[in-house]
KEVO-180114 format. One record per residue (C-alpha): x, y, z. Coordinates in steps of 0.05 Angstrom, whole numbers, padded with zeros to 5 digits, always signed. Layout:
<kelos>
+--------+--------+--------+
:   east :  north :     up :
+--------+--------+--------+
:      X :      Y :      Z :
...
+--------+--------+--------+
</kelos>
This chain:
<kelos>
+--------+--------+--------+
:   east :  north :     up :
+--------+--------+--------+
: +00000 : +00000 : +00000 :
: +00027 : +00068 : -00019 :
: +00049 : +00109 : +00041 :
: +00031 : +00181 : +00055 :
: +00103 : +00203 : +00042 :
: +00104 : +00167 : -00025 :
: +00039 : +00200 : -00046 :
: +00066 : +00267 : -00023 :
: +00131 : +00258 : -00061 :
: +00092 : +00241 : -00125 :
: +00059 : +00310 : -00127 :
: +00099 : +00360 : -00166 :
: +00111 : +00429 : -00138 :
: +00074 : +00464 : -00194 :
: +00013 : +00423 : -00178 :
: +00017 : +00445 : -00105 :
: +00024 : +00516 : -00128 :
: -00039 : +00506 : -00169 :
: -00080 : +00498 : -00104 :
: -00139 : +00546 : -00105 :
: -00184 : +00573 : -00050 :
: -00240 : +00623 : -00036 :
: -00279 : +00646 : +00024 :
: -00353 : +00660 : +00039 :
: -00363 : +00695 : +00105 :
: -00431 : +00706 : +00137 :
: -00444 : +00760 : +00189 :
: -00507 : +00789 : +00220 :
: -00518 : +00864 : +00218 :
: -00527 : +00887 : +00290 :
: -00549 : +00951 : +00324 :
: -00501 : +00986 : +00372 :
: -00539 : +00956 : +00432 :
: -00526 : +00885 : +00408 :
: -00594 : +00871 : +00379 :
: -00609 : +00847 : +00308 :
: -00615 : +00901 : +00255 :
: -00683 : +00896 : +00222 :
: -00669 : +00945 : +00165 :
: -00668 : +00924 : +00092 :
: -00603 : +00903 : +00057 :
: -00565 : +00970 : +00051 :
: -00576 : +01002 : -00017 :
: -00503 : +01023 : -00021 :
: -00483 : +00950 : -00023 :
: -00520 : +00938 : -00088 :
: -00564 : +00879 : -00106 :
: -00561 : +00818 : -00061 :
: -00585 : +00777 : -00122 :
: -00529 : +00795 : -00170 :
: -00470 : +00827 : -00133 :
: -00409 : +00781 : -00141 :
: -00381 : +00794 : -00072 :
: -00436 : +00820 : -00026 :
: -00502 : +00784 : -00016 :
: -00545 : +00758 : +00041 :
: -00553 : +00688 : +00068 :
: -00617 : +00668 : +00103 :
: -00640 : +00733 : +00132 :
: -00643 : +00803 : +00102 :
: -00601 : +00820 : +00163 :
: -00547 : +00768 : +00149 :
: -00493 : +00792 : +00101 :
: -00450 : +00743 : +00062 :
: -00383 : +00769 : +00037 :
: -00351 : +00728 : -00019 :
: -00282 : +00727 : -00049 :
: -00260 : +00706 : -00118 :
: -00217 : +00644 : -00129 :
: -00145 : +00656 : -00106 :
: -00077 : +00624 : -00116 :
: -00051 : +00646 : -00048 :
: -00077 : +00653 : +00023 :
: -00052 : +00724 : +00026 :
: -00090 : +00750 : -00035 :
: -00153 : +00714 : -00012 :
: -00152 : +00747 : +00056 :
: -00134 : +00814 : +00025 :
: -00196 : +00813 : -00018 :
: -00240 : +00791 : +00040 :
: -00212 : +00849 : +00081 :
: -00226 : +00898 : +00025 :
: -00298 : +00875 : +00018 :
: -00305 : +00883 : +00093 :
: -00277 : +00954 : +00090 :
: -00327 : +00975 : +00037 :
: -00385 : +00942 : +00074 :
: -00365 : +00973 : +00141 :
: -00359 : +01042 : +00110 :
: -00427 : +01034 : +00076 :
: -00458 : +01015 : +00143 :
: -00428 : +01076 : +00176 :
: -00453 : +01122 : +00121 :
: -00524 : +01094 : +00128 :
: -00527 : +01095 : +00204 :
: -00494 : +01060 : +00263 :
: -00499 : +00986 : +00247 :
: -00440 : +00938 : +00251 :
: -00421 : +00868 : +00231 :
: -00432 : +00818 : +00288 :
: -00365 : +00786 : +00306 :
: -00392 : +00719 : +00331 :
: -00421 : +00658 : +00298 :
: -00477 : +00655 : +00349 :
: -00527 : +00710 : +00339 :
: -00538 : +00776 : +00374 :
: -00601 : +00791 : +00413 :
: -00658 : +00765 : +00371 :
: -00731 : +00787 : +00366 :
: -00790 : +00739 : +00362 :
: -00780 : +00685 : +00310 :
: -00830 : +00713 : +00260 :
: -00798 : +00783 : +00264 :
: -00731 : +00759 : +00237 :
: -00733 : +00784 : +00164 :
: -00724 : +00736 : +00106 :
: -00676 : +00753 : +00050 :
: -00709 : +00792 : -00007 :
: -00682 : +00789 : -00078 :
: -00731 : +00827 : -00121 :
: -00789 : +00808 : -00166 :
: -00755 : +00761 : -00215 :
: -00771 : +00687 : -00213 :
: -00702 : +00669 : -00189 :
: -00706 : +00723 : -00136 :
: -00775 : +00702 : -00112 :
: -00752 : +00629 : -00110 :
: -00695 : +00648 : -00064 :
: -00743 : +00682 : -00016 :
: -00794 : +00626 : -00018 :
: -00739 : +00576 : -00003 :
: -00720 : +00616 : +00059 :
: -00793 : +00619 : +00079 :
: -00793 : +00543 : +00076 :
: -00731 : +00539 : +00119 :
: -00765 : +00584 : +00170 :
: -00825 : +00537 : +00173 :
: -00782 : +00475 : +00176 :
: -00728 : +00495 : +00226 :
: -00749 : +00561 : +00256 :
: -00719 : +00628 : +00236 :
: -00673 : +00634 : +00296 :
: -00634 : +00572 : +00275 :
: -00618 : +00606 : +00209 :
: -00585 : +00666 : +00242 :
: -00522 : +00627 : +00259 :
: -00462 : +00650 : +00217 :
: -00399 : +00616 : +00194 :
: -00342 : +00618 : +00144 :
: -00340 : +00570 : +00085 :
: -00274 : +00552 : +00053 :
: -00275 : +00530 : -00020 :
: -00214 : +00490 : -00040 :
: -00187 : +00452 : -00100 :
: -00123 : +00420 : -00125 :
: -00107 : +00406 : -00199 :
: -00111 : +00334 : -00221 :
: -00160 : +00309 : -00168 :
: -00218 : +00268 : -00197 :
: -00287 : +00252 : -00168 :
: -00261 : +00191 : -00129 :
: -00204 : +00233 : -00101 :
: -00250 : +00287 : -00076 :
: -00297 : +00237 : -00045 :
: -00239 : +00202 : -00011 :
: -00219 : +00271 : +00017 :
: -00290 : +00283 : +00041 :
: -00293 : +00216 : +00078 :
: -00228 : +00230 : +00115 :
: -00249 : +00302 : +00129 :
: -00312 : +00276 : +00163 :
: -00271 : +00226 : +00203 :
: -00223 : +00280 : +00228 :
: -00269 : +00341 : +00232 :
: -00268 : +00337 : +00308 :
: -00198 : +00366 : +00305 :
: -00221 : +00429 : +00269 :
: -00279 : +00438 : +00317 :
: -00231 : +00433 : +00375 :
: -00177 : +00478 : +00347 :
: -00221 : +00532 : +00315 :
: -00289 : +00528 : +00348 :
: -00306 : +00596 : +00378 :
: -00379 : +00590 : +00398 :
: -00384 : +00561 : +00468 :
: -00438 : +00610 : +00492 :
: -00502 : +00641 : +00466 :
: -00555 : +00692 : +00484 :
: -00615 : +00658 : +00516 :
: -00660 : +00689 : +00463 :
: -00632 : +00640 : +00413 :
: -00660 : +00578 : +00448 :
: -00725 : +00608 : +00475 :
: -00778 : +00554 : +00472 :
: -00729 : +00499 : +00453 :
: -00701 : +00441 : +00492 :
: -00626 : +00445 : +00505 :
: -00571 : +00422 : +00551 :
: -00538 : +00490 : +00561 :
: -00521 : +00517 : +00630 :
: -00535 : +00588 : +00654 :
: -00474 : +00634 : +00654 :
: -00483 : +00679 : +00714 :
: -00548 : +00719 : +00714 :
: -00536 : +00756 : +00648 :
: -00584 : +00717 : +00604 :
: -00526 : +00679 : +00572 :
: -00521 : +00604 : +00566 :
: -00459 : +00561 : +00553 :
: -00425 : +00493 : +00556 :
: -00364 : +00496 : +00603 :
: -00321 : +00455 : +00555 :
: -00359 : +00472 : +00491 :
: -00322 : +00488 : +00426 :
: -00374 : +00502 : +00372 :
: -00447 : +00502 : +00394 :
: -00462 : +00521 : +00322 :
: -00440 : +00452 : +00298 :
: -00475 : +00414 : +00354 :
: -00547 : +00398 : +00370 :
: -00566 : +00472 : +00371 :
: -00547 : +00480 : +00298 :
: -00581 : +00464 : +00233 :
: -00619 : +00402 : +00256 :
: -00687 : +00371 : +00244 :
: -00723 : +00305 : +00253 :
: -00729 : +00300 : +00177 :
: -00655 : +00311 : +00163 :
: -00638 : +00262 : +00219 :
: -00667 : +00207 : +00175 :
: -00613 : +00220 : +00122 :
: -00551 : +00177 : +00126 :
: -00516 : +00202 : +00063 :
: -00456 : +00160 : +00041 :
: -00395 : +00192 : +00010 :
: -00367 : +00130 : -00024 :
: -00373 : +00160 : -00093 :
: -00410 : +00210 : -00136 :
: -00465 : +00162 : -00158 :
: -00483 : +00140 : -00088 :
: -00480 : +00211 : -00061 :
: -00523 : +00236 : -00119 :
: -00574 : +00180 : -00108 :
: -00580 : +00198 : -00034 :
: -00593 : +00271 : -00051 :
: -00641 : +00253 : -00107 :
: -00681 : +00211 : -00057 :
: -00684 : +00268 : -00007 :
: -00704 : +00318 : -00062 :
: -00760 : +00275 : -00088 :
: -00787 : +00239 : -00026 :
: -00851 : +00271 : +00000 :
: -00848 : +00287 : +00075 :
: -00915 : +00284 : +00111 :
: -00905 : +00344 : +00156 :
: -00884 : +00387 : +00096 :
: -00941 : +00360 : +00054 :
: -00989 : +00382 : +00109 :
: -00958 : +00451 : +00108 :
: -00969 : +00455 : +00033 :
: -00936 : +00497 : -00021 :
: -00982 : +00557 : -00007 :
: -01022 : +00581 : +00052 :
: -01098 : +00592 : +00047 :
: -01085 : +00665 : +00027 :
: -01044 : +00643 : -00032 :
: -00976 : +00663 : -00005 :
: -00920 : +00613 : -00013 :
: -00898 : +00571 : +00047 :
: -00841 : +00533 : +00013 :
: -00814 : +00512 : -00055 :
: -00831 : +00438 : -00048 :
: -00861 : +00388 : +00001 :
: -00804 : +00339 : -00005 :
: -00754 : +00323 : +00051 :
: -00707 : +00375 : +00021 :
: -00733 : +00434 : -00020 :
: -00667 : +00442 : -00058 :
: -00596 : +00415 : -00052 :
: -00571 : +00472 : -00006 :
: -00619 : +00450 : +00048 :
: -00576 : +00389 : +00061 :
: -00529 : +00412 : +00115 :
: -00461 : +00378 : +00123 :
: -00392 : +00396 : +00148 :
: -00365 : +00391 : +00077 :
: -00397 : +00389 : +00007 :
: -00374 : +00369 : -00062 :
: -00386 : +00428 : -00108 :
: -00387 : +00450 : -00181 :
: -00399 : +00519 : -00210 :
: -00469 : +00517 : -00241 :
: -00498 : +00549 : -00303 :
: -00555 : +00599 : -00294 :
: -00618 : +00561 : -00275 :
: -00581 : +00495 : -00269 :
: -00592 : +00450 : -00208 :
: -00528 : +00435 : -00169 :
: -00540 : +00360 : -00171 :
: -00547 : +00362 : -00246 :
: -00481 : +00400 : -00251 :
: -00445 : +00348 : -00208 :
: -00473 : +00290 : -00248 :
: -00456 : +00321 : -00315 :
: -00388 : +00351 : -00302 :
: -00362 : +00322 : -00236 :
: -00335 : +00352 : -00173 :
: -00296 : +00417 : -00184 :
: -00279 : +00435 : -00112 :
: -00300 : +00422 : -00040 :
: -00333 : +00469 : +00008 :
: -00312 : +00465 : +00082 :
: -00372 : +00489 : +00123 :
: -00355 : +00479 : +00197 :
: -00310 : +00540 : +00211 :
: -00335 : +00588 : +00264 :
: -00323 : +00663 : +00260 :
: -00264 : +00679 : +00304 :
: -00286 : +00742 : +00340 :
: -00213 : +00759 : +00356 :
: -00197 : +00765 : +00281 :
: -00219 : +00830 : +00248 :
: -00249 : +00793 : +00188 :
: -00266 : +00729 : +00225 :
: -00208 : +00686 : +00203 :
: -00132 : +00692 : +00197 :
: -00076 : +00668 : +00151 :
: -00050 : +00614 : +00199 :
: -00119 : +00582 : +00201 :
: -00125 : +00579 : +00125 :
: -00055 : +00550 : +00118 :
: -00072 : +00497 : +00170 :
: -00135 : +00481 : +00130 :
: -00092 : +00473 : +00067 :
: -00047 : +00423 : +00103 :
: -00106 : +00387 : +00135 :
: -00143 : +00380 : +00068 :
: -00080 : +00353 : +00035 :
: -00076 : +00301 : +00090 :
: -00148 : +00282 : +00079 :
: -00133 : +00274 : +00005 :
: -00069 : +00234 : +00010 :
: -00083 : +00185 : +00067 :
: -00119 : +00120 : +00058 :
: -00194 : +00130 : +00058 :
: -00235 : +00066 : +00065 :
: -00309 : +00067 : +00046 :
: -00356 : +00093 : +00099 :
: -00410 : +00049 : +00129 :
: -00477 : +00063 : +00164 :
: -00443 : +00047 : +00230 :
: -00387 : +00096 : +00217 :
: -00435 : +00150 : +00194 :
: -00471 : +00143 : +00261 :
: -00404 : +00144 : +00298 :
: -00382 : +00208 : +00263 :
: -00447 : +00244 : +00281 :
: -00436 : +00223 : +00354 :
: -00364 : +00250 : +00352 :
: -00386 : +00316 : +00322 :
: -00439 : +00329 : +00374 :
: -00393 : +00308 : +00431 :
: -00336 : +00352 : +00408 :
: -00381 : +00412 : +00396 :
: -00410 : +00408 : +00466 :
: -00350 : +00381 : +00506 :
: -00288 : +00384 : +00462 :
: -00243 : +00416 : +00515 :
: -00264 : +00369 : +00570 :
: -00203 : +00334 : +00600 :
: -00198 : +00260 : +00580 :
: -00257 : +00265 : +00532 :
: -00260 : +00203 : +00488 :
: -00288 : +00195 : +00418 :
: -00307 : +00133 : +00378 :
: -00260 : +00107 : +00325 :
: -00280 : +00042 : +00289 :
: -00319 : +00020 : +00350 :
: -00263 : +00035 : +00399 :
: -00259 : +00091 : +00450 :
: -00200 : +00138 : +00437 :
: -00180 : +00201 : +00476 :
: -00192 : +00263 : +00434 :
: -00124 : +00291 : +00454 :
: -00087 : +00227 : +00433 :
: -00123 : +00223 : +00366 :
: -00113 : +00297 : +00353 :
: -00038 : +00293 : +00368 :
: -00031 : +00233 : +00322 :
: -00063 : +00272 : +00265 :
: -00021 : +00334 : +00278 :
: +00044 : +00293 : +00275 :
: +00021 : +00266 : +00208 :
: +00010 : +00337 : +00182 :
: +00083 : +00358 : +00193 :
: +00113 : +00328 : +00129 :
: +00056 : +00356 : +00088 :
: +00068 : +00425 : +00118 :
: +00143 : +00420 : +00101 :
: +00127 : +00400 : +00029 :
: +00079 : +00459 : +00021 :
: +00131 : +00506 : +00049 :
: +00183 : +00479 : +00000 :
: +00135 : +00491 : -00058 :
: +00112 : +00560 : -00036 :
: +00171 : +00586 : +00004 :
: +00177 : +00604 : +00078 :
: +00155 : +00565 : +00139 :
: +00083 : +00588 : +00146 :
: +00051 : +00519 : +00140 :
: +00099 : +00486 : +00189 :
: +00087 : +00544 : +00237 :
: +00011 : +00536 : +00231 :
: +00016 : +00462 : +00249 :
: +00063 : +00477 : +00307 :
: +00015 : +00530 : +00334 :
: -00043 : +00481 : +00328 :
: -00005 : +00427 : +00367 :
: +00013 : +00476 : +00421 :
: -00059 : +00499 : +00427 :
: -00086 : +00428 : +00430 :
: -00039 : +00414 : +00489 :
: -00059 : +00479 : +00524 :
: -00136 : +00480 : +00516 :
: -00142 : +00546 : +00554 :
: -00111 : +00580 : +00494 :
: -00163 : +00554 : +00444 :
: -00211 : +00606 : +00415 :
: -00271 : +00576 : +00451 :
: -00235 : +00580 : +00518 :
: -00212 : +00651 : +00502 :
: -00284 : +00671 : +00488 :
: -00309 : +00645 : +00555 :
: -00250 : +00676 : +00592 :
: -00265 : +00744 : +00562 :
: -00340 : +00737 : +00575 :
: -00326 : +00723 : +00649 :
: -00268 : +00770 : +00662 :
: -00290 : +00833 : +00625 :
: -00364 : +00829 : +00608 :
: -00401 : +00807 : +00670 :
: -00416 : +00737 : +00644 :
: -00454 : +00767 : +00585 :
: -00441 : +00734 : +00517 :
: -00478 : +00791 : +00481 :
: -00436 : +00844 : +00518 :
: -00372 : +00808 : +00497 :
: -00392 : +00799 : +00424 :
: -00418 : +00871 : +00421 :
: -00352 : +00898 : +00447 :
: -00312 : +00855 : +00399 :
: -00357 : +00875 : +00341 :
: -00346 : +00949 : +00357 :
: -00271 : +00938 : +00362 :
: -00268 : +00903 : +00295 :
: -00313 : +00956 : +00264 :
: -00266 : +01012 : +00288 :
: -00204 : +00975 : +00262 :
: -00235 : +00966 : +00193 :
: -00254 : +01039 : +00190 :
: -00183 : +01059 : +00210 :
: -00150 : +01020 : +00153 :
: -00126 : +01058 : +00092 :
: -00180 : +01066 : +00039 :
: -00171 : +01103 : -00027 :
: -00220 : +01141 : -00071 :
: -00203 : +01091 : -00126 :
: -00225 : +01033 : -00083 :
: -00289 : +01068 : -00064 :
: -00305 : +01084 : -00137 :
: -00292 : +01011 : -00158 :
: -00339 : +00983 : -00106 :
: -00392 : +01036 : -00120 :
: -00389 : +01017 : -00194 :
: -00396 : +00944 : -00176 :
: -00457 : +00958 : -00133 :
: -00489 : +01000 : -00189 :
: -00476 : +00946 : -00240 :
: -00508 : +00894 : -00195 :
: -00571 : +00935 : -00190 :
: -00573 : +00942 : -00266 :
: -00563 : +00867 : -00273 :
: -00621 : +00852 : -00227 :
: -00667 : +00899 : -00266 :
: -00647 : +00865 : -00331 :
: -00664 : +00796 : -00302 :
: -00732 : +00823 : -00278 :
: -00747 : +00855 : -00345 :
: -00731 : +00791 : -00383 :
: -00778 : +00747 : -00341 :
: -00841 : +00724 : -00377 :
: -00858 : +00658 : -00344 :
: -00909 : +00657 : -00287 :
: -00875 : +00642 : -00221 :
: -00915 : +00579 : -00207 :
: -00894 : +00549 : -00273 :
: -00822 : +00569 : -00259 :
: -00826 : +00536 : -00190 :
: -00855 : +00472 : -00217 :
: -00802 : +00467 : -00271 :
: -00744 : +00484 : -00226 :
: -00764 : +00432 : -00173 :
: -00780 : +00378 : -00225 :
: -00741 : +00313 : -00214 :
: -00723 : +00316 : -00288 :
: -00678 : +00377 : -00272 :
: -00634 : +00336 : -00225 :
: -00598 : +00299 : -00281 :
: -00590 : +00225 : -00292 :
: -00545 : +00176 : -00256 :
: -00479 : +00170 : -00292 :
: -00490 : +00097 : -00312 :
: -00558 : +00114 : -00343 :
: -00529 : +00173 : -00381 :
: -00473 : +00129 : -00409 :
: -00522 : +00075 : -00430 :
: -00563 : +00128 : -00468 :
: -00501 : +00153 : -00504 :
: -00482 : +00083 : -00525 :
: -00551 : +00066 : -00555 :
+--------+--------+--------+
</kelos>
């Protein structure tokens, strides 16, 4: 069997230098008092439907800032910082709102008051809003106000089987990322109002927490439902993964059928009554992805053209970083993903899928607990031992990346991670709790508010040229024009559009069936 070192040696330096990445960073807009901003998407930011770098996620109050594809960590973060600067300056010009620094939300109003994202009168824009209405009915609007950072990553020469092997190993070892980078151990009590939970009160401030929690966002408080709990999606290959998604996208779900597509007044409740309305509703720690054509379904794109990149979805916002994430973290992710790609990756099984869900929830709620054990192939293994084993295996990969790209940044990132794992009080989740207790009267909202204001001020203080301002203003204006053009070109009634878009025929055919058709 080929060793990790042999596989590493077989990758040419120019291929490593061909590694590409991009970021998508969600942040709530918050008022100065730490409550959710209920205002519309700021006009200065352009159209949330068509702007290439600034949109909204679930809520009208939840910004999503997106980079292009980059060949280096430095240029990727530079662009994300620049988009932050323009956004922050636009918020200041319009009033006194700020970007919320934490993954867990600020003070929330009643569930139905949280505004859904609005994208104009076009069919595609209306479909985006109806989809979000459906999410609100299915999971509650509060659950959708959690924010995170997604890391899109690719390496030249990796085929479908290679990406799915990476995904299986990523899922096996995701506990390490939750431990090292989780930064959401506490939450405002408004987030869980009316819901069952295992959180403990933090003082008398209205905050709740888990004493050894790492990422409440990725635990049982996150994007969960009884319906999605029935899914046990396998990642043993594109065809099996696609078949699992196809089933979820076409299987009627009784509770959603009872809700119906429209309410008695004719307003839309959801896009479909199936277990998943569309592919994006399936929430995982990592996804296989492919850039889609306008109007194309993501599953169709995967089936037709294969996996183009993977999307890492479990990273919390680091409130101590001005833009939510830093260079060392991204370089660690590059090394970690290379390890997932190059190490042996046996097929997953239903038993292992269950085991991985157990490990994820345990790490999210108790990842810094001394002597915490996880399950590995039916055996109990201390998290610390398993994590150290993995970090030792990352060292040669880090050295190889440093040789290809110059410097010692990757080796330093791995060394920092190993030091933090051995000193859990230095992990972001521990630092959050320490700051909440020491400086903010046990109030999570007070801590996140202060950190948000600090980051806001730092962004405003950074150099910003008239040329940069003009470029972003032009981009915003162009996005508004693009949205109007889409709306003007629409002729199809929305209900026909909805039926066609959600039709099973739009999901593409299994690869074997498509090949058989071509051969006839």
